[in-house]
C-alpha positions, -999 to 999 in steps of 0.1 A, spaced: -413 392 -4 -440 372 -22 -477 375 -28 -499 345 -31 -533 340 -48 -554 308 -46 -578 296 -72 -598 265 -81 -622 262 -51 -659 256 -52 -687 231 -44 -683 194 -50 -702 162 -40 -686 137 -16 -663 114 -35 -655 140 -61 -623 159 -69 -609 194 -70 -576 209 -79 -564 240 -61 -537 263 -75 -516 290 -58 -499 316 -80 -469 334 -65 -455 368 -75 -421 382 -67 -386 371 -69 -369 338 -61 -400 315 -59 -376 285 -56 -363 298 -23 -397 291 -6 -409 259 8 -447 258 1 -477 244 19 -514 243 22 -534 248 54 -572 248 60 -597 261 85 -631 246 89 -660 264 106 -655 265 143 -621 249 142 -584 259 143 -563 262 112 -546 230 105 -518 217 83 -527 199 51 -496 194 29 -461 208 22 -435 206 -4 -398 214 -4 -381 241 -24 -369 217 -51 -401 196 -50 -381 165 -40 -399 160 -7 -435 162 4 -454 159 37 -491 153 44 -515 154 73 -527 119 82 -563 129 74 -555 135 37 -527 111 31 -535 89 0 -562 113 -12 -544 146 -17 -512 154 -37 -492 185 -36 -469 196 -65 -450 227 -77 -438 242 -109 -409 265 -102 -409 277 -138 -445 289 -135 -442 300 -98 -472 278 -89 -481 252 -63 -511 229 -67 -531 206 -44 -550 178 -62 -578 166 -39 -594 133 -46 -620 113 -27 -633 144 -10 -653 141 22 -677 165 39 -651 170 67 -627 184 40 -650 215 39 -629 245 48 -612 276 37 -579 265 22 -548 288 25 -516 288 5 -485 293 26 -449 302 17 -419 298 40 -387 316 31 -362 291 44 -332 314 46 -350 340 68 -379 319 83 -404 345 72 -439 332 63 -465 345 38 -502 337 34 -528 339 6 -562 352 13 -578 317 12 -603 300 -10 -635 281 0 -639 243 -7 -674 229 1 -680 192 0 -717 182 1 -730 149 15 
């Protein structure tokens, strides 16, 4: 299995940028597809971005496309989310997610808060 720890959250003004990082522990990090989800106050958890095991393919929610970039470093066992042009509606707890493709098991980080002020 894998354990996930997010970092890099905080408070930023609208139009600013933040970079989130997720550090994974355990074996075979490259066997996991990785993703980011978020949950805003009073709303359901929603998909933000995902990246394939090799890093060759990415996917984004329409709401963040063109503003957010997901990347991974399999040598360091990390996945990042670069967030530019932040909007107040991006305010949420952001969760790192790992999908073990061979077994379809999923794992979650504890989440990290991003607050975008107007």
